[in-house]
VOTORVEX-260075 format. One record per residue: residue number from 0; x, y, z of N, C-alpha, C in turn. Coordinates in Angstrom, 3 decimals. Last residue first. Layout:
  nr   n_east  n_north     n_up  ca_east ca_north    ca_up   c_east  c_north     c_up
 NUM        X        Y        Z        X        Y        Z        X        Y        Z
...
This chain:
  nr   n_east  n_north     n_up  ca_east ca_north    ca_up   c_east  c_north     c_up
 328  109.569   86.454    0.554  110.037   87.649    1.205  109.229   88.880    0.918
 327  108.942   84.174   -0.807  108.267   84.378    0.432  108.684   85.668    1.171
 326  110.637   83.891   -2.913  109.305   84.099   -3.212  108.425   84.432   -2.028
 325  113.051   83.298   -1.812  112.865   84.730   -2.225  111.415   84.962   -2.473
 324  113.742   81.156    0.562  112.720   81.360   -0.447  112.484   82.816   -0.714
 323  115.374   80.757    2.675  115.973   80.637    1.427  114.992   80.898    0.221
 322  113.850   80.910    4.942  114.887   81.936    4.760  115.505   81.846    3.361
 321  112.285   78.683    4.970  111.686   79.927    4.489  112.732   80.954    4.197
 320  113.869   76.776    6.235  113.694   76.696    4.830  113.092   78.035    4.227
 319  113.747   77.769    8.831  115.088   77.584    8.208  114.981   77.471    6.702
 318  111.029   77.620    9.430  111.654   78.874    9.256  113.011   78.782    8.564
 317  109.180   75.339    7.401  109.900   75.660    8.593  110.778   76.889    8.353
 316  106.525   76.700    5.294  107.709   75.933    5.509  108.269   76.187    6.930
 315  103.008   76.697    6.083  104.245   77.328    5.754  105.415   76.445    6.055
 314  100.926   75.174    7.043  101.172   75.123    5.629  102.427   75.893    5.151
 313   99.826   74.570    9.520  101.278   74.251    9.259  101.597   74.309    7.805
 312   96.624   73.856    8.242   97.447   74.031    9.445   98.935   73.691    9.061
 311   94.679   75.616    5.872   95.599   74.498    6.169   96.489   74.822    7.394
 310   93.284   77.945    5.425   92.739   77.010    6.287   93.667   75.894    6.721
 309   93.580   80.037    3.650   94.460   79.974    4.850   94.026   78.939    5.817
 308   91.680   79.595    1.600   93.059   79.815    1.284   93.978   79.588    2.534
 307   89.312   76.979    2.322   89.727   78.398    2.349   91.202   78.476    2.161
 306   87.713   74.664    1.015   89.166   74.737    1.410   89.586   76.187    1.322
 305   85.084   75.302    0.531   85.400   74.123    1.368   86.808   74.186    1.888
 304   85.410   77.468   -1.158   84.688   77.643    0.128   85.021   76.479    1.095
 303   86.721   76.447   -3.279   87.404   77.505   -2.548   86.659   77.817   -1.166
 302   84.720   74.624   -4.101   86.054   74.149   -3.673   86.735   75.234   -2.837
 301   82.606   76.221   -4.865   82.447   75.255   -3.775   83.755   74.770   -3.214
 300   83.764   77.558   -7.065   83.350   78.336   -5.874   83.166   77.376   -4.680
 299   84.029   75.408   -8.745   85.235   76.111   -8.310   84.900   76.908   -7.055
 298   81.379   74.703   -9.245   82.251   73.741   -8.676   83.424   74.475   -8.086
 297   80.497   77.087  -10.512   79.882   76.629   -9.256   80.790   75.622   -8.484
 296   81.955   77.104  -12.865   82.168   78.112  -11.831   81.596   77.802  -10.495
 295   82.820   73.541  -13.349   82.030   74.739  -13.600   82.358   75.872  -12.638
 294   85.288   71.436  -14.516   84.784   72.113  -13.326   84.037   73.426  -13.755
 293   85.801   68.439  -15.855   85.292   69.777  -16.223   84.642   70.447  -15.005
 292   88.337   66.234  -16.216   87.395   66.774  -15.217   87.044   68.256  -15.608
 291   90.238   65.305  -17.838   88.900   65.120  -18.307   87.857   65.676  -17.328
 290   92.615   65.632  -16.474   92.384   66.417  -17.647   90.984   66.360  -18.243
 289   92.625   63.696  -14.586   92.153   64.996  -14.165   91.899   65.944  -15.392
 288   93.812   61.498  -15.627   92.395   61.520  -15.808   91.835   62.884  -15.348
 287   96.447   61.831  -14.868   96.119   62.147  -16.183   94.654   62.289  -16.452
 286   96.341   60.837  -12.160   96.604   62.262  -12.373   96.102   62.636  -13.846
 285   95.941   58.071  -12.635   94.972   58.812  -11.883   95.083   60.340  -12.197
 284   98.316   57.496  -13.952   97.088   57.353  -14.654   95.947   58.121  -13.931
 283  100.170   57.994  -11.857  100.217   58.752  -13.095   98.897   58.707  -13.805
 282   99.506   55.950  -10.047   99.245   57.377   -9.650   99.294   58.279  -10.881
 281  100.209   53.710  -11.632   98.894   53.855  -11.134   98.615   55.347  -10.757
 280  102.957   54.103  -12.105  102.049   54.138  -13.209  100.599   54.348  -12.761
 279  104.434   56.185   -9.615  104.022   54.884  -10.104  103.108   55.104  -11.291
 278  104.983   58.729   -8.876  106.097   57.776   -8.873  105.775   56.375   -9.341
 277  104.090   62.036   -9.751  103.708   60.600   -9.702  104.920   59.706   -9.776
 276  103.978   64.908   -9.314  105.077   64.071   -8.824  104.766   62.586   -8.776
 275  103.129   67.056  -11.923  102.619   66.036  -11.025  103.813   65.102  -10.617
 274  102.729   70.301  -12.445  103.805   69.289  -12.551  103.489   68.247  -11.527
 273  100.381   72.269  -14.280  100.708   71.487  -13.098  101.764   70.474  -13.339
 272  100.761   75.219  -15.843  100.952   73.816  -16.135  101.306   73.088  -14.795
 271   99.095   78.171  -16.785   99.574   77.328  -15.610   99.670   75.898  -16.054
 270   97.816   79.520  -18.663   99.259   79.859  -18.516   99.858   79.064  -17.384
 269   95.163   79.050  -18.516   95.876   78.316  -19.494   97.391   78.584  -19.498
 268   93.963   78.864  -15.186   94.422   79.653  -16.307   95.258   78.777  -17.242
 267   92.812   77.322  -13.235   93.216   78.651  -12.847   93.784   79.472  -13.982
 266   92.288   74.678  -13.877   91.223   75.634  -14.218   91.594   77.097  -13.834
 265   94.449   73.293  -12.889   94.301   73.409  -14.367   93.287   74.535  -14.700
 264   93.765   73.369  -10.181   94.878   74.087  -10.652   94.817   74.313  -12.159
 263   91.532   71.627  -10.294   91.365   73.056   -9.787   92.512   73.826  -10.263
 262   92.552   69.229  -11.133   91.656   69.993  -12.044   91.502   71.425  -11.597
 261   93.951   68.486   -8.842   94.715   68.841  -10.024   93.848   69.620  -10.973
 260   91.743   68.045   -7.117   92.785   69.066   -6.738   93.586   69.433   -7.973
 259   90.483   65.975   -8.469   89.808   67.285   -8.267   90.774   68.345   -7.939
 258   92.369   63.967   -8.419   91.876   64.454   -9.679   91.226   65.820   -9.512
 257   92.559   63.483   -5.628   93.704   63.995   -6.373   93.274   64.594   -7.666
 256   89.994   62.478   -5.098   90.376   63.730   -4.459   91.614   64.322   -5.245
 255   88.355   61.256   -8.124   89.174   61.115   -6.908   89.537   62.490   -6.353
 254   84.891   61.656   -9.130   86.312   61.676   -9.368   87.091   61.443   -8.029
 253   82.158   62.192   -8.996   82.617   60.909   -9.487   84.081   60.798   -9.820
 252   81.270   64.468   -7.817   81.636   64.554   -9.208   82.067   63.201   -9.796
 251   80.894   63.588   -5.188   79.779   64.158   -5.908   79.983   64.311   -7.414
 250   83.598   63.008   -4.478   82.591   61.898   -4.680   81.339   62.352   -5.442
 249   84.549   65.676   -4.285   85.017   64.710   -5.381   84.102   63.550   -5.613
 248   83.218   66.552   -2.058   83.009   67.242   -3.353   83.445   66.298   -4.513
 247   84.260   64.810   -0.221   82.872   64.858   -0.335   82.513   65.512   -1.725
 246   87.037   65.428   -0.358   86.559   64.072   -0.779   85.003   64.073   -1.035
 245   87.115   67.818    0.874   87.403   67.769   -0.570   86.911   66.453   -1.107
 244   86.596   67.042    3.426   85.712   68.011    2.810   85.885   67.889    1.272
 243   88.879   65.481    3.814   87.571   64.829    3.817   86.503   65.724    3.197
 242   90.841   67.511    3.880   90.782   66.519    2.721   89.451   65.823    2.685
 241   90.352   68.586    6.332   90.068   69.416    5.151   89.956   68.455    3.904
 240   91.210   66.537    7.867   89.817   66.846    7.955   89.421   67.724    6.742
 239   93.864   66.619    7.358   93.208   65.515    6.846   91.671   65.751    6.906
 238   94.468   68.927    8.787   94.556   68.953    7.349   93.824   67.815    6.703
 237   94.134   68.126   11.457   93.335   69.248   10.942   93.331   69.208    9.378
 236   96.147   66.109   11.616   94.676   65.809   11.842   93.780   66.849   11.221
 235   98.434   67.646   11.125   98.040   66.604   10.220   96.549   66.230   10.338
 234   98.409   69.314   13.389   98.342   69.903   12.034   97.839   68.846   11.014
 233   98.767   67.498   15.470   97.426   68.157   15.309   97.277   68.798   13.949
 232  101.423   65.876   13.968  100.437   65.901   15.022   99.095   66.470   14.700
 231  102.551   67.060   10.757  102.871   66.762   12.171  101.641   66.823   13.106
 230  102.552   67.946    8.267  102.281   66.518    8.456  102.515   66.135    9.893
 229  103.222   70.592    8.097  101.865   70.194    7.594  101.520   68.736    8.034
 228  105.859   70.770    8.880  104.808   71.101    9.869  103.456   70.664    9.396
 227  108.003   68.064    7.962  107.198   69.247    7.533  106.076   69.530    8.502
 226  109.292   65.771    8.470  109.789   67.029    9.191  109.005   68.189    8.846
 225  108.161   63.920    6.959  108.169   63.600    8.403  108.642   64.789    9.222
 224  108.584   64.620    4.343  107.367   65.102    4.982  107.349   64.830    6.478
 223  110.911   63.218    3.591  110.955   64.656    3.859  109.791   65.128    4.662
 222  111.337   60.062    4.992  110.561   60.862    4.105  110.618   62.350    4.512
 221  112.341   58.424    6.922  113.197   58.832    5.830  112.518   59.614    4.756
 220  110.237   57.927    8.642  111.287   58.845    9.096  112.170   59.241    7.962
 219  107.047   58.073    6.821  108.138   57.395    7.471  109.272   58.331    7.806
 218  104.183   60.236    7.537  105.211   59.629    6.629  106.302   58.948    7.470
 217  101.225   59.382    9.376  102.388   60.247    9.193  103.413   59.502    8.327
 216   98.324   58.340    7.385   99.167   58.201    8.525  100.443   59.049    8.312
 215   97.007   58.623    5.077   96.189   58.306    6.243   97.035   58.245    7.495
 214   96.759   59.773    1.814   97.580   59.814    3.047   96.689   59.641    4.301
 213   95.353   59.985   -0.433   95.863   58.667   -0.168   96.646   58.648    1.126
 212   94.588   62.538   -1.246   93.465   61.556   -0.897   93.987   60.196   -0.495
 211   96.193   64.546   -1.644   96.083   63.585   -2.798   95.021   62.515   -2.479
 210   96.852   66.536    0.081   95.480   66.531   -0.442   95.353   65.645   -1.721
 209   99.493   65.609    0.634   98.599   65.934    1.678   97.101   65.925    1.202
 208  101.298   65.355   -1.392  100.492   64.226   -1.116   99.419   64.494   -0.009
 207  102.260   67.981   -1.650  103.159   66.812   -1.306  102.420   65.627   -0.825
 206   99.958   69.243   -2.644  100.592   69.650   -1.366  101.412   68.496   -0.746
 205   99.286   68.802   -5.144   98.647   67.900   -4.129   99.253   68.126   -2.814
 204  100.956   70.512   -6.348   99.548   70.705   -6.555   98.657   69.840   -5.652
 203  103.672   70.824   -6.324  103.062   70.758   -5.042  101.501   70.900   -5.176
 202  104.256   73.256   -8.979  104.537   72.003   -8.273  103.773   72.036   -6.937
 201  103.445   74.739  -11.957  103.058   74.629  -10.566  103.411   73.236  -10.034
 200  104.791   76.940  -13.936  104.781   75.478  -13.827  104.624   75.247  -12.327
 199  103.470   79.680  -15.560  103.716   79.062  -14.262  103.714   77.561  -14.415
 198  104.869   82.042  -17.920  104.013   81.037  -17.478  104.313   80.517  -16.091
 197  104.933   85.507  -18.526  105.679   84.364  -18.033  104.710   83.342  -17.470
 196  104.231   88.125  -19.309  104.159   87.051  -20.226  104.974   85.807  -19.865
 195  104.154   90.088  -17.450  105.370   89.968  -18.193  105.334   88.843  -19.218
 194  101.694   89.790  -16.293  102.005   91.079  -16.878  103.211   90.958  -17.829
 193  101.937   87.276  -15.242  101.032   87.448  -16.307  101.253   88.824  -16.995
 192  103.824   87.702  -13.227  104.140   86.843  -14.323  103.223   87.036  -15.477
 191  102.330   89.520  -11.603  103.567   89.913  -12.241  103.927   88.992  -13.396
 190  100.180   87.772  -10.714   99.944   89.005  -11.567  101.184   89.533  -12.236
 189  101.812   85.915   -9.243  101.018   85.494  -10.431  100.683   86.697  -11.303
 188  102.868   87.591   -7.139  103.694   86.896   -8.067  103.010   86.488   -9.366
 187  100.673   88.678   -5.647  101.619   89.573   -6.384  102.323   88.806   -7.457
 186   98.528   86.863   -4.843   98.628   88.284   -4.457   99.445   89.155   -5.346
 185   98.915   84.302   -5.641   97.859   85.051   -6.252   97.907   86.564   -5.943
 184  100.745   82.954   -4.238  101.207   83.638   -5.450  100.163   84.460   -6.071
 183   99.395   81.691   -2.151  100.007   82.956   -1.878  100.504   83.669   -3.174
 182   98.141   79.242   -1.931   97.689   80.141   -2.996   98.253   81.555   -2.852
 181   97.685   76.341   -1.054   98.965   77.102   -1.112   98.769   78.122   -2.279
 180   95.462   74.794   -1.137   95.901   75.241    0.160   97.193   76.068    0.128
 179   95.363   74.232   -3.917   94.184   74.772   -3.230   94.535   75.326   -1.888
 178   98.600   75.369   -5.047   97.586   74.409   -4.789   96.423   75.038   -4.113
 177  101.811   75.795   -6.026  100.512   76.345   -6.161   99.502   75.276   -6.031
 176  105.259   76.622   -5.921  104.178   75.799   -5.391  102.823   76.540   -5.537
 175  106.867   77.210   -9.115  106.516   77.593   -7.731  105.319   76.778   -7.240
 174  108.684   78.305  -11.802  108.217   77.113  -11.115  108.023   77.459   -9.616
 173  107.895   80.416  -14.378  108.286   80.398  -12.981  107.780   79.126  -12.396
 172  108.975   80.678  -17.788  108.095   80.176  -16.725  108.770   80.397  -15.361
 171  110.609   82.132  -19.576  109.408   81.462  -20.057  108.439   81.017  -18.972
 170  112.058   85.284  -19.955  111.853   84.149  -18.990  110.556   83.461  -19.385
 169  114.460   86.878  -21.933  113.053   86.434  -21.729  113.005   85.181  -20.836
 168  116.965   88.622  -20.022  116.650   87.624  -21.048  115.187   87.227  -20.833
 167  117.076   90.915  -18.368  118.281   90.358  -18.978  118.034   89.439  -20.122
 166  114.592   91.426  -17.502  115.275   92.503  -18.237  116.577   92.023  -18.885
 165  113.907   89.246  -16.046  113.250   89.387  -17.343  113.913   90.530  -18.189
 164  115.261   89.673  -13.644  115.695   88.663  -14.556  115.134   88.837  -15.893
 163  113.741   91.783  -12.576  115.123   91.990  -12.880  115.665   90.952  -13.798
 162  111.230   90.528  -12.244  111.326   91.635  -13.164  112.814   91.907  -13.497
 161  111.891   88.478  -10.405  111.328   88.143  -11.686  111.540   89.296  -12.668
 160  112.628   90.016   -8.212  113.620   89.183   -8.871  113.170   88.815  -10.227
 159  110.125   91.197   -7.544  111.252   92.043   -7.917  112.325   91.213   -8.623
 158  108.492   88.832   -7.005  108.225   89.711   -8.169  109.398   90.633   -8.584
 157  110.541   86.031   -5.978  109.507   86.999   -5.888  109.466   87.936   -7.060
 156  111.022   82.526   -6.777  111.503   83.874   -6.609  110.327   84.849   -6.597
 155  110.876   79.697   -7.473  110.706   80.256   -6.080  111.368   81.597   -5.910
 154  112.647   79.768  -10.394  112.042   78.956   -9.404  111.995   79.634   -8.093
 153  112.647   80.292  -14.006  112.996   80.677  -12.641  112.265   79.752  -11.665
 152  114.131   79.597  -17.247  113.019   79.664  -16.289  113.533   80.125  -14.914
 151  114.974   79.876  -20.646  115.310   80.147  -19.214  114.125   80.231  -18.365
 150  115.622   77.568  -23.355  114.829   78.524  -22.664  115.294   78.718  -21.183
 149  117.760   75.946  -24.329  116.798   76.585  -25.257  116.013   77.743  -24.645
 148  121.266   75.435  -24.060  120.005   75.674  -23.410  119.071   76.356  -24.386
 147  123.339   75.231  -25.862  123.233   74.137  -24.770  121.898   74.241  -23.996
 146  123.752   77.218  -27.657  122.956   76.115  -28.103  122.796   74.983  -27.003
 145  124.921   79.642  -27.104  125.831   78.546  -27.486  125.052   77.281  -27.902
 144  122.793   81.146  -26.226  123.476   81.504  -27.469  124.389   80.390  -27.969
 143  122.321   79.759  -23.824  121.368   79.758  -24.878  121.999   80.091  -26.203
 142  124.591   80.386  -22.477  124.424   79.009  -22.780  123.332   78.840  -23.859
 141  124.135   83.091  -22.116  125.299   82.673  -22.899  125.215   81.215  -23.323
 140  121.986   82.855  -20.385  121.766   83.445  -21.696  122.956   83.066  -22.654
 139  123.262   81.959  -18.077  122.353   81.057  -18.837  122.118   81.573  -20.246
 138  124.590   84.338  -17.457  125.349   83.128  -17.740  124.487   82.091  -18.454
 137  122.411   86.078  -16.963  123.343   86.334  -18.015  124.173   85.159  -18.444
 136  121.350   84.915  -14.693  120.556   84.810  -15.903  121.468   85.144  -17.122
 135  123.453   85.550  -12.879  123.037   84.132  -13.154  122.292   83.997  -14.488
 134  123.514   88.366  -13.023  124.656   87.554  -13.407  124.342   86.146  -13.684
 133  120.957   89.050  -12.145  121.355   89.408  -13.477  122.551   88.622  -13.932
 132  120.908   88.336   -9.505  120.217   87.452  -10.478  120.579   87.772  -11.872
 131  124.005   88.433   -7.835  122.950   89.176   -8.462  122.229   88.266   -9.470
 130  124.805   86.319   -5.210  125.056   86.511   -6.639  123.813   87.346   -7.226
 129  124.152   85.670   -2.685  125.512   86.282   -2.860  125.749   86.588   -4.321
 128  121.771   84.350   -2.591  121.847   85.644   -1.993  123.148   86.435   -2.234
 127  120.386   82.779   -5.276  121.664   82.768   -4.475  121.825   84.200   -3.895
 126  117.156   81.608   -5.375  117.980   82.802   -5.523  119.208   82.649   -4.653
 125  116.979   78.229   -6.604  116.622   79.268   -5.668  117.492   80.513   -5.924
 124  117.544   76.950   -8.940  116.544   76.342   -8.067  116.056   77.329   -7.000
 123  117.713   78.405  -12.160  118.274   78.328  -10.768  117.183   77.827   -9.836
 122  117.007   76.483  -15.047  116.579   77.472  -14.082  117.376   77.312  -12.766
 121  116.239   75.761  -18.433  117.212   75.715  -17.372  116.974   76.804  -16.390
 120  114.625   73.815  -20.750  114.430   74.902  -19.811  115.428   74.788  -18.625
 119  116.054   71.955  -22.377  114.983   72.807  -22.933  114.727   73.990  -22.050
 118  119.426   71.421  -22.943  118.426   71.417  -21.992  117.334   72.408  -22.537
 117  121.254   69.280  -25.272  120.748   70.548  -24.821  119.664   70.373  -23.751
 116  122.171   66.770  -25.780  123.055   67.892  -26.180  122.490   69.245  -25.832
 115  122.107   64.090  -23.319  121.519   64.972  -24.361  122.517   66.067  -24.716
 114  122.488   62.504  -21.044  122.766   61.971  -22.367  122.224   62.752  -23.462
 113  122.237   63.235  -18.415  121.005   63.016  -19.174  121.241   62.410  -20.522
 112  124.986   63.532  -17.801  124.093   62.567  -17.030  122.816   62.206  -17.799
 111  125.779   65.565  -19.569  126.428   64.241  -19.555  125.514   63.222  -18.915
 110  124.181   67.733  -18.840  124.126   67.156  -20.158  124.716   65.754  -20.281
 109  125.130   68.051  -16.168  123.718   67.648  -16.495  123.593   67.071  -17.815
 108  127.737   68.875  -16.481  127.476   67.601  -15.833  126.040   67.099  -16.148
 107  127.210   71.359  -17.706  128.056   70.359  -18.337  127.801   68.975  -17.815
 106  125.717   72.807  -15.861  125.118   72.385  -17.080  125.865   71.290  -17.786
 105  127.713   73.328  -13.895  126.522   72.466  -13.588  125.891   71.922  -14.877
 104  129.442   75.067  -15.223  129.957   73.693  -14.778  128.740   72.823  -14.528
 103  127.823   77.246  -15.615  128.356   76.557  -16.793  128.899   75.225  -16.445
 102  127.342   77.958  -12.962  126.230   77.646  -13.841  126.711   76.805  -15.018
 101  129.861   78.579  -12.049  129.186   77.378  -11.525  128.073   76.987  -12.376
 100  130.356   81.004  -13.375  131.185   79.803  -13.682  130.578   78.547  -13.202
  99  128.233   82.584  -12.301  128.279   82.266  -13.742  129.160   81.054  -14.000
  98  126.857   81.326   -9.217  127.843   82.131   -9.907  127.959   81.681  -11.360
  97  125.090   80.047   -7.562  124.638   80.486   -8.851  125.603   81.458   -9.532
  96  124.747   77.946   -5.050  125.831   78.552   -5.830  125.371   78.788   -7.255
  95  123.653   77.456   -1.708  123.374   77.611   -3.140  124.599   78.286   -3.823
  94  123.517   75.041    1.037  123.540   76.348    0.427  123.296   76.332   -1.066
  93  123.289   72.373    1.853  124.336   73.244    2.493  124.456   74.608    1.828
  92  121.276   69.722    2.689  121.388   70.929    1.826  122.285   71.926    2.556
  91  122.462   66.353    3.055  121.972   67.587    3.578  122.172   68.767    2.633
  90  123.565   64.040    2.090  122.354   64.514    1.422  121.803   65.778    2.028
  89  126.008   63.351    3.041  124.849   62.824    3.680  123.508   63.192    3.110
  88  127.771   64.821    1.436  127.650   63.401    1.167  126.503   62.683    1.926
  87  125.763   67.876    0.845  126.936   67.101    1.214  126.755   65.628    1.083
  86  124.743   70.067   -1.841  124.471   69.038   -0.848  125.723   68.374   -0.435
  85  123.280   73.041   -3.234  124.483   72.281   -2.833  124.143   71.232   -1.790
  84  121.477   74.166   -6.080  121.480   73.725   -4.646  122.664   72.811   -4.334
  83  121.879   74.631   -8.837  122.335   75.598   -7.829  122.362   75.158   -6.389
  82  119.130   73.952  -11.054  120.509   73.756  -10.572  120.741   74.735   -9.430
  81  116.552   72.141  -12.824  117.020   73.130  -11.863  118.401   72.792  -11.405
  80  115.222   71.611  -16.042  116.254   71.244  -15.071  116.545   72.418  -14.109
  79  113.111   70.034  -18.268  113.229   71.234  -17.335  114.155   70.857  -16.223
  78  112.905   68.979  -21.389  113.496   68.675  -20.198  113.704   70.015  -19.410
  77  110.430   67.846  -23.511  111.072   69.143  -23.004  111.651   68.762  -21.607
  76  110.427   65.630  -26.270  110.444   65.842  -24.866  111.064   67.171  -24.520
  75  110.808   65.163  -28.884  109.414   65.116  -28.431  109.270   65.391  -26.951
  74  113.506   64.968  -29.383  112.814   66.220  -29.771  111.331   66.275  -29.326
  73  114.147   62.344  -28.716  114.578   63.437  -27.807  113.781   64.713  -28.114
  72  112.349   59.583  -28.877  112.561   60.730  -29.632  112.859   61.926  -28.795
  71  114.136   56.815  -27.225  112.961   57.692  -27.389  113.337   58.902  -28.282
  70  116.400   55.464  -26.734  115.528   54.907  -27.726  114.310   55.755  -28.030
  69  116.449   56.601  -23.445  117.152   55.895  -24.447  116.215   55.225  -25.421
  68  115.013   57.720  -21.379  114.878   58.373  -22.678  115.650   57.572  -23.817
  67  115.772   56.348  -19.095  114.353   56.250  -19.545  114.213   56.703  -21.018
  66  118.426   57.303  -18.696  118.155   55.850  -18.990  116.765   55.646  -19.666
  65  117.784   59.948  -18.093  118.667   59.630  -19.238  118.474   58.174  -19.711
  64  116.401   59.540  -15.691  115.753   60.045  -16.839  116.502   59.762  -18.142
  63  118.572   58.675  -14.170  117.405   57.818  -14.295  116.588   58.278  -15.562
  62  120.358   60.777  -14.234  120.803   59.557  -14.883  119.599   58.595  -15.026
  61  118.795   62.612  -12.808  119.130   62.947  -14.181  119.565   61.643  -14.894
  60  118.689   61.321  -10.276  117.510   61.570  -11.076  117.764   61.868  -12.557
  59  121.386   61.311   -9.407  120.664   60.071   -9.681  119.480   60.284  -10.598
  58  122.414   63.713   -8.648  122.614   63.274   -9.980  121.898   62.034  -10.385
  57  121.503   63.720   -5.898  122.856   64.061   -6.328  123.189   63.494   -7.662
  56  118.777   63.483   -5.654  119.604   62.289   -5.490  121.011   62.463   -5.950
  55  118.750   66.339   -7.269  117.824   65.295   -6.838  118.588   63.975   -6.848
  54  120.398   68.166   -8.354  120.663   67.772   -6.951  119.644   66.779   -6.429
  53  119.507   68.869  -10.825  120.803   68.118  -10.752  121.130   67.673   -9.401
  52  116.113   68.067  -11.327  117.077   68.989  -10.718  118.430   68.143  -10.568
  51  113.196   67.951  -13.500  114.239   67.359  -12.564  115.112   68.448  -12.060
  50  110.352   67.214  -15.446  111.083   68.146  -14.535  112.010   67.411  -13.619
  49  109.281   66.911  -18.677  109.803   66.171  -17.573  110.647   67.154  -16.720
  48  106.619   67.255  -20.887  107.453   67.989  -19.992  107.918   67.216  -18.794
  47  104.929   65.637  -22.284  106.216   66.011  -22.945  107.140   66.740  -21.997
  46  102.619   63.089  -22.403  103.296   64.058  -21.487  104.637   64.367  -22.105
  45  101.491   61.087  -23.904  101.550   62.424  -24.479  102.195   63.514  -23.567
  44  101.585   58.536  -23.048  100.294   59.201  -22.942  100.327   60.635  -23.438
  43  104.196   57.964  -23.352  103.273   57.286  -24.262  101.903   57.938  -24.164
  42  105.264   59.422  -21.234  105.592   59.762  -22.628  104.601   59.226  -23.592
  41  104.171   57.919  -19.110  103.888   59.420  -19.266  104.142   59.828  -20.690
  40  105.351   55.466  -19.390  103.872   55.551  -19.516  103.482   57.060  -19.689
  39  108.015   56.128  -19.004  107.598   55.670  -20.285  106.045   55.799  -20.440
  38  107.836   56.894  -16.296  108.304   57.865  -17.286  107.855   57.423  -18.674
  37  106.998   54.405  -15.213  106.142   55.588  -15.083  106.546   56.630  -16.105
  36  109.197   52.781  -15.742  107.882   52.432  -16.324  106.923   53.669  -16.327
  35  110.994   54.086  -14.131  111.224   54.106  -15.573  109.916   53.747  -16.313
  34  109.885   53.439  -11.656  110.076   54.852  -12.034  110.240   54.953  -13.565
  33  109.981   50.688  -11.567  108.698   51.317  -11.655  108.804   52.783  -12.070
  32  112.817   50.414  -11.435  112.038   49.809  -12.549  110.680   50.482  -12.729
  31  113.412   51.716   -8.963  113.968   52.154  -10.262  113.182   51.707  -11.468
  30  111.618   52.835   -6.445  111.768   51.587   -7.228  112.200   52.007   -8.627
  29  112.384   54.107   -3.136  112.014   54.254   -4.562  112.244   52.924   -5.275
  28  111.357   55.263    0.154  111.956   54.226   -0.758  111.465   54.454   -2.186
  27  110.978   58.869    0.630  111.081   57.457    1.034  111.592   56.518   -0.029
  26  111.197   61.324   -0.652  109.928   60.815   -0.338  109.965   59.279    0.021
  25  113.930   62.071   -1.181  113.087   62.863   -0.275  111.770   62.354    0.097
  24  114.564   60.797   -4.526  114.953   61.528   -3.280  113.745   61.976   -2.454
  23  113.841   59.647   -6.927  115.275   59.519   -6.538  115.478   59.971   -5.100
  22  111.253   60.138   -7.519  111.765   58.842   -8.010  113.224   58.627   -7.531
  21  110.731   62.692   -6.732  110.387   61.637   -5.834  110.885   60.261   -6.244
  20  111.383   64.166   -9.147  112.184   64.233   -7.939  111.965   63.028   -6.995
  19  109.945   64.473  -11.517  110.619   63.191  -11.247  111.399   63.115   -9.946
  18  106.845   65.554  -12.628  107.976   65.906  -11.788  108.651   64.597  -11.238
  17  105.469   66.013  -15.727  105.871   64.912  -14.731  106.991   65.336  -13.973
  16  102.795   68.189  -16.575  104.158   67.807  -16.583  104.370   66.739  -15.569
  15   99.965   68.727  -18.588  100.433   68.229  -17.314  101.926   67.861  -17.542
  14   99.729   69.625  -21.112   99.031   70.375  -20.107   99.420   69.886  -18.627
  13  102.920   69.627  -22.825  101.709   68.974  -22.382  101.065   69.724  -21.218
  12  103.998   72.784  -24.371  104.204   71.484  -23.628  102.869   70.873  -23.328
  11  105.674   74.932  -26.341  104.387   74.309  -26.158  104.671   72.990  -25.492
  10  108.150   77.235  -24.989  107.747   76.083  -25.818  106.315   75.700  -25.474
   9  107.850   80.949  -24.783  108.314   79.572  -24.415  107.789   78.435  -25.332
   8  107.075   83.487  -24.895  108.173   83.138  -25.687  108.653   81.668  -25.530
   7  104.937   83.867  -23.153  104.810   84.411  -24.472  105.976   84.006  -25.416
   6  104.406   80.816  -21.179  104.740   82.245  -21.395  104.572   82.609  -22.854
   5  104.284   77.841  -22.524  104.841   78.464  -21.361  105.255   79.873  -21.735
   4  101.127   76.688  -23.735  102.395   77.342  -24.060  102.929   78.047  -22.771
   3   99.746   73.422  -23.556   99.766   74.779  -23.176  101.118   75.363  -23.504
   2   97.628   70.664  -24.726   98.922   71.402  -24.630   98.659   72.778  -24.088
   1   96.152   67.430  -24.177   96.053   68.917  -24.330   97.426   69.566  -24.156
   0   96.606   64.412  -25.909   96.994   65.252  -24.738   96.824   66.769  -25.092
């Protein structure tokens, strides 16, 4: 497995990470046994970075990973954990809490659910508008000093917040959406991270399955995507037409649409680690094969021509969600 280093001060991780959210939440029915098989297959293939959040399935995802790690070498895995999002018993998101006391409480429960004594990368899932980022990062820094956390990351924040956070403690990576059709970070956020020596862990590299090449109908009602503008009506039809352009290029290279989309993100810089949300061994194996796709400058130019940056219909979040994204302000 190829490796990449997260930022100038972070750990060396596998070139692809495994995002585990969909094994517990938001993307329809899940299969616990298949999820654990997928995590095991990832580890066996050399994937070292597992990404989760304490609010994924309200703790379910952390317990799932903890079960999958039993009997495995803990030191061979980097656990990346997000915190701060609040949910009610129905699963609805009801805000954020990144107060220092809450940070220390959240990590205590996370350590217990995962069955580990430290978290490799700990990050607020969003900016809490009521808490200065300096206070939140300062609290995590105290956890680093105490040995409960190894590194500090950020998620979905803009350049100003990144700079403020980095003045408190070294930041190893920013987790943010980045894909062929989601390239807004190229304007300011990505240059800021590179200036400060901060890596990118890119989620949504398949745009939540939209450009994975396997979506042919609207998602089920219990799937988050059933409410996303990208997957609705005429937007979905227009976006699937873009996918067919991508498929033509993929066929010419003898790879799948998903492999081509992942390879594009990999080719954007050694400081970027795509986090793949595979929920089955089959999808994981397809994603891992993207590491063997060698894209020339001509291939990359053809991709960005076929899928222009602003071509996707409904690519922005719903306004209610956008209000919580500091990275979009």
